[in-house]
N, C-alpha and C positions, 0 to 999 in steps of 0.2 A: 567335507571330505574329498569333493570331486577337485577343489583347488587347491588341496594338499598333494594329492596325486599329480597333477599337472605340476606344481612346483618340483617334486621330486625328478620327474620324467625331465625338465628343461635343467634341472642340475645335473643328472647323469649324462645328458647330450652336450653339455658344456665341459664335461671333465672328459679330457683328451686321452686319459688311460683306460677309461671304461670303454670309449669307442675303439680303441685300439685293442683292447681284451676281446670286444666283440668281432673285431675284423679277424683277429688273429684264431679266434674260436672257428668263426665260419670258414676261414681257410683251411683251418685243420680238419674240418667235417668233408670239406671238398677233396682233399687230397687224400683222405681216409678212402671216399667214395670212389675215387679213380683207382686207387690203389687196389681196392678189393674187386672192381669190375673188370679194369684191364691189365694192370702191370701183375698182380698175381697170377692170374690164369696164364698169362704169357711164363711168368717164372717157371710155373709147375710144368707146363707143357716143353719148355726148356730142359728144366731140369730131368724129366723124365726121359727126352730122347737123348739128353747127353749121358745119363746111365747105360740107356741103351746101346748107345754106339761104344762105350768103353766097355761094356760086357762082352759086345761081338764087333771088336775092331776090325777094321779093314785089313786088307793084305799089306798094304804102305806100313801102317803102324805095326802090325805083327813083324814086320820084317826088321823095323827099327829097333823094336823090343828084342829081338834075337841075336842083332850085331851088336847091342851093347856091352856084353862080356868082352867081346873082342876089339872094344875101342878104349883108348885112352880114358881114365877117369876123369880127366878134366875136361872131356866133351860131354861127359853125360848130360849136364845141363843143357847144352845144345840138343840132344837128342830127346830129352825131355819135352823141350819147347815145341821140337818138332812134331813129336808125337801128340802133343796137347792140339797143336794147329791141325794136324790131321783129323783128330776127333772133334774140333769145332766144325770144320768143313763137313764131316760126315752128319753132326749134329742139324747142322744148315740143311743139307741134302734131306734129311729125315722131315724136318719142320716143312721143307717145299714141298713133299710130297704129300703132305695133310692139308695142303691149300686147296681151295676149290678151284677147280678149271674152269675158264668158261666153255659153255655149250653154244656152238652155232646151228643156227636153223636155217635151213636152206631157204633161199627166197627165191622167187621166179621174177626176173626183171620184166619191167612192164614191155620190153621190146628187145627181142634178142636176134631179131635178124637184121641185116644190114641194108637200107636204103638205098636204092639206086634213082637218080635224076639224069637222064640222059647218059654220058658218058663219066659223070662224077660219081663215085662211091662214097657216100656220108657215112661217117662211123656211126654205129647204132647207141654208142653211148652218149651220143649229144642228142638232146631232146629238141623239139622243135622251135623252143624259144632260145636255142643256142648254149644252153646250160649243159655241162655235162654231169651224166649218172656217177655218184660215188658207190663203189662196192663198200658195204658195211663192213666185211671181213677185212678188208685193207686199212680199217680205222684202228686196228692194235687193240689193246685189252682194255678201253675206257671204262671204269666204274670197276673193273675186278680187282680182288685182293691182291697184294704183293707184299714180299717180303721187307719192304722199306720198314714200315714200323717195328717189325722184329729185329732189323738190324740196328735201328737208332736206338731200342731198349737194350740191345746188348752193348753199344758204343756206350752209352748212358751208364750202364752198370761197370762197364770196365774203367770209364773215367774215374768212378767214384772208387773203385778197389773193391767193387761187390760181383766180380763176376762168379756167374755160378761154375 
């Protein structure tokens, strides 16, 4: 029985269609998991924020809607595109407000006074070994969430013709 099982396994491994099917199945599972864990929550958040921005349009979008009856009907498509762009910008603003903000903690530098040696005044940011201290707050937002993944998702969705 053991020899027969090994024979079956080696036969399956030598069949390219079986391996290709297994690879496709694994790729589908990974794609499904990534979609469920990352893409779908982004899509829901975008959809909710987009609905909010359309329900409560900004003053610019309301103005464009108000002037539509007074504009040549051939220009209505351009107005609609401009209104949609304003809704998209408002959606991005709303999503940006939901992003976590970095919290800075005050750090006491090891030495805040300037040292003097004779007539020479040495900068307090220079340590004894000649290396400058770096203010961590000047280093930017390293490791903080950004809107880049969201913008990339929206660009991919627009490229696929599935813009929300």
